[in-house]
N, C-alpha and C positions, 0 to 999 in steps of 0.2 A: 772538459765535460761539465765541470761545475758552472762555468760561465754560460755555457749553452743552456743548462737547466734553469739558471737564474733568468736568462733572457726570455725563456719560453713562458715563465710564470705570468707576466702581464698579458700575453696572448691567450693563455688559458682563462685568465680572468675575463678578458673582453669577450671571448667566445661563450663563456658561461653566462655572462651578462646578456649577450645578444639572444641566446636561446631562451632564457627565462623571461626576458622582456617580450619576446615574440609571443610566448604563451599568454602573458598578461594582456597584450594587445588583442589577441584572438578572443580572449574572454570578454573584454569590454566592448569589442565590436560584435559580440554575440555570435561569432563563428563557433565557439565552444560554449556550451551551457554549463554554468556552475550551479551546484545545488543550492537551494535556499533563495533568498531575496535577490533581485536584480540590482546590483550596486550602481548601475548607470542610470537608473530612473531619475535620481535627483538632478543629473546633468540635463536630461531630456526635458524635464518639467521645471524644476525650481531655478537652476542656474540660467537656463535659457530665458525664463521669465524675467529674472533680474537683468539679464543682458538687454532685453527690450526696454526696460525702464532706464537703466544706466546710460543707454545709447542716446536718450533724450536729454541728458545733462543733469539729472536729479538722482538722488538715492531712493531706494524703495522704502521710504520712511514710514509708510503705512502698512508694511508687511512685517509681522512679528518674527518671521523666520530669518529676516536680515539681522544678524547679530555679529557683524564683523566690522573692524575698524575701516576707515575710508580707503586706504590703499588696496583693500581687497577688491575694490572695483576694477583695478588693473588686471587682477587675475581672472575675474569674471569676463572682462572684455577682451582678454588675450586671444581667444579664437578669431578675432578680427584680423590677426596677423596672417591667417590662412583663409582668405575670403572665398577661395574656390572650393572649399569644403563646407559641409553642413556644420552646425554649431558643435554637436557632440563629438563628431570625428575630429574636428580641429582642436577641441579641448583635450581629448585623449593624447593627441600628438604633441601638444604643448607640454603636458605632464611628462610624456616620454622624453622630450627634450630636456626638461628639468632634471629628470632621473639621469640622463646622460651627462649633464653638467656636473652633478655630484660625483659621478664616476670619474670624470676628467679631473676634477679638483683633488680627489683623493689619490689618484694615480700621480698627479703632479707633486703632491705632498710626499709621496713615497719614493720619489726619484733620488738617485745618488746614494741609496743605502742608509740615509740618515733616519728614515722611518721605514718600518716594515710594511708589508702588503696586507697585514692582518685587518687593518681598517677597511681596505678595499673589499676584502672578502666579507666583512660584516655587512657592508652595503649590498654587495652582489647577492648574498644569500638571504639577508633579512627581508628585503622587499618582496620577493616571491613568497616567502613564508607568510607574509601578511596578506598577500593576494591582490586581486584586481582593484580593491578599494583604493589602492595607491594612485591609480590613474583616473579614478572617478571622484576625486576631491582635489582641491587646490593646495592641500597641505604639502605635497612634494615640492611645489614651487617655493613655499616659505622655507622648507628645509634646505633647499639649495642656497638660498640667501644666508641662512644661519651657518651652514657649513663654510661658505665663503668668508663670512665674518670671523669665525673662529680660526680658520687657517691663516687669515691676514693679520691676526693680532701680533704675531711674532715680529713682523717687520714694519707693518703699517697700521699702528693703533688708531690713527685718525680715520683711515678708510674703513677699518673694522667697525668703528663706532658708527659711521654713517650707514653701513650695511645693517647693523643691529637696529638703528633707529628706523630705517625703512622697513625692516622686518617687523618691528613693533606695530607699525601702521598696517601691516598685512594681516597679522594675527596675534598680536599682543605678546605671546610668550617669548619672542626673541629679546624682549627687554631684560631677560635674565641672563643673556649670554655674557655680559660684561661683569658679572658679580665677582669673578675670580681674577680680574686683572691686577697685576702687582701695583702696590701703592707707589705714588710718585708721578713722574711725568707721563708714564703710560696711562695711568688711570685718568689723569686730567685730560689728556688728548682724546682717549676713547670715549669717556663719559660726556665730555663737552660736545664732541662731534655727534654723538648719538642724540643728545638733548636738542641741539640746534636742528638737526635733520628732522627729528620727530615734530618739533614745534612748528618749524617752517612749512613742512609738508601738510601738517594738520590744518594750519591756517589757510594754505592754498586751497585745499579741498573744501574747507568750510566756506571760503569766499566764492569758489567757482561752482559748487554743486550743493544745492539745498538738501538738508537731511543727513549731512556727513556724520553727525554725532548721535543720531537716533539709536544706534546699536547699544549705547550705554543703558538706555531704559529697558530694552528687550532682554539684555543679559541679566539685569537686576531681577527681572520677574521669572527667571527660569526656576524649575523645580529639581527634583531628583530623577535623573535619567535611569532607565532600567539596567544599564551596564555599569553604573558607577559603584564605588565601594559602599556608599550608603544604601544603595538599592537592595543590598543583601538582607537588610533588616526586613524589608517588605516581601522579598522573595520567600524568605523563611517564615515570615509572619502569615503568609497565605496558607501555609500548612498548619497553622495554629489558630485559625479563626479571624485573621485580619481580612476585611472585605473591601479593600481598595481596588482600583482599576489601573490598568496600564493603557494609556491612550496617547495618540499623537498630540503633542502640546508644545508650543513654541519651537517647532521644527524638529523635535525628536520624540521618541516614545518615552514618556515619563509616567511615574506613579502619581495617581491622584487619590486622595482620601485622607483619613485621620492620621495625624502625626507626621505627614509628609513635610509640612512646613518646618517642624522642629528638626527633622533629620537634615533638611536643606540648610537650616541655620547652623547646625552642628558642623556640616561640611565647610561652610564659610569660616567658622571658628577654627577648624583645623588648618585651613589655608592661611589664616592670620598667624597661627602658631608656627606654621612652616616659614612664613616671612620673618617672624621673630627669631627663629633659629638661624636663618641665613644671616640676619643682621648681627646676631651674636657671634656667629662664625667669622664674619667679615671683620669685626672689631678685635677678635682674639687671634686671627691667623697671622703668622709671622714668617713662615717658610713658603715662599712663592717660587715655583719653578716654571719651566716652559709648559709643563703639563697642567698646571693649576687652573688656568682659565677653562679649558675643555672639561676637566674633571669636575669643577665647580658648576659649570653650566649643565652638565649631565645630571648631577645630583639635584640641582635646583628645579629643573624641568620635571624630573621624576617626582619630586615633592609636590609640585603643584598639579601634576597630572593625577597622581594617586588621591589627593585630597579633594579634587574637583567634584562638583555636583554632577558633572557630565564627563564620561570617559568614552568618547566616540572612537570607533576603531582606527580612524585615520590619525588619531593622536599618537599612535605607536610609531608612525612614520618619523615624527620628531625624534623619538627616543632612538630609533635605529640610526638616524643621521648623526646624532650626537655621540652615540656609542661608537660609530665608525671613526669619528674624529679622535675620540679617546684611544681607540685601538691602534691608530696609526703611530702613536708615540710609545716607544718601547718602555719608557719609565712611568707610564700612566698607572695610577693605583686602581683605576676603574676597568682596566682592560681584561681582567679575569672574570670573576664571578658576576659582578653586576651586568657586564655586557652579555655574558652567556645567558643570564636570566631574561634579559630583554629579548634575546633571540628565541627563547622558549615561549615567552609571552606572545610573540607574533603569530605563530600557527594556532595557539589557543584562541587568540582574538579572531582569527579567520573562522574558526569553528563556531564561536558564539555569534559572529556576524560575518558573512550572511548565512552560513551553512545551517546552523541550528538556531537561528534567531527566533523562529516560531516557538521553540522550546523555552528560550529565555523569557519571551513575553508571557508565555503560559506558566512560568515558574515551576515547570515539572522537574523531575529529579535530574534528567540529563542536562537541562539548561542551567539549573542551579549549581550542579557539580562543576560544570565547565567554567561558569562565571566565577565561582568561588576559587577554583584553582588559579585561574588567570589573575584575579585580583590579589590573591595571597602571594603570588610570585611578584607582582608589582610592588606590594608592600615590602616584601623581603629585599628586592632589588633596591628600593628606596632606602631602607634602613642600612643595608650594607654599604651603599654608595656614600651616604652621609657619614657613616662611621669612618670609612676609609679616608674621606676628605678631611675630616677633623683630625685624625691621627697623623696625616701627612703634613698638615700645615700649622697645627696649634701645638706649640711646645709644651712639654710636660713640666710643671713647676718642680724646681729642685726641692728635695726634702729639707724641711727645717730642722735645725738642731735644737736640742733642749736648752742649751746654754751657749755662750760665746766660746768659740774655739780658743784653746790656749796653746800658745807656742811652746814647743818642747824646751825645757830648761837646758842651758849649756853648763856643763860642769867641767871643772878642770881638776887635775890631780897634781 
């Protein structure tokens, strides 16, 4: 009976995944109407516009909404794999395939009882909690690459590094995946492979397609987006006399007005402090286990997501994917509270976008309360994850004695 129940669990997981993903597909195909903004509009208009430009062999370097590294072109062009469908329909199905790939990778990692199915459940449950936005942005494709990289680290550090390097050129954040690799040959293999992959692919894109690096300028000029941690200053300030505006700016709804530049600079400063903390942790860490790379990657991405000037809803897809990898390992220090907090963040994120996004933009009580709770949980998850990573890997110094130890005297009678 026990073996039968154990064997049925993957089938229950797959059935749950199929039902929840069918619901998401019905939403993005507009068979079911979700309250709030239509999350698929960007695919119909912005992504399809980029597709037309990229198909000619150049990047949309005169479009400030193009803020992605060069390999993102592959994600935008991916609907060409299904030429018999319209662009939006093909894009949704490619995202669905990436979602299925993550499921398959996690199930494979859970085989043989060496890892539990908790991580698979985190992915199966977390994605629908975040909602249809998962299939209406290309972040699920990046997450699939990141999950593959982390799961490959144990046996193939070189391949994992190549995947992380490719992921970096898809959306930058996968460069953090290798921060927790154990010192020695594994680090050299993974980091050198990632560096070579990143540099070679970047050079190929720059040589083949004009405008490959234009995204750097557009990212530099971004401000404080209305869903970020820093935006809470202005959401609350509106109730105390601040007269700024929330407008579409550089591809997202940002605050414009007095002091916005200062808050954006502060967010960049916090990101630099986060990088400094990661560097300090890396220098002091001594105890590396099989769980350390995924635990460190999860903490690092949490740090940079929370401190970013922009916290778009689809960023939570990254956290769900990394949380799922952490949860597959029974000894992971992140598999408890930090992962649970991310799973609570997901539905709150769906509430603030798209369901109550008009309330967020208006800075009314409902919008501000939802956003404040979501961001507070993100901060809490970040602090807890970093604290657990430090405690698990950095040894506590032995207490110093006031004076030299004295050997006990030997006496004879």
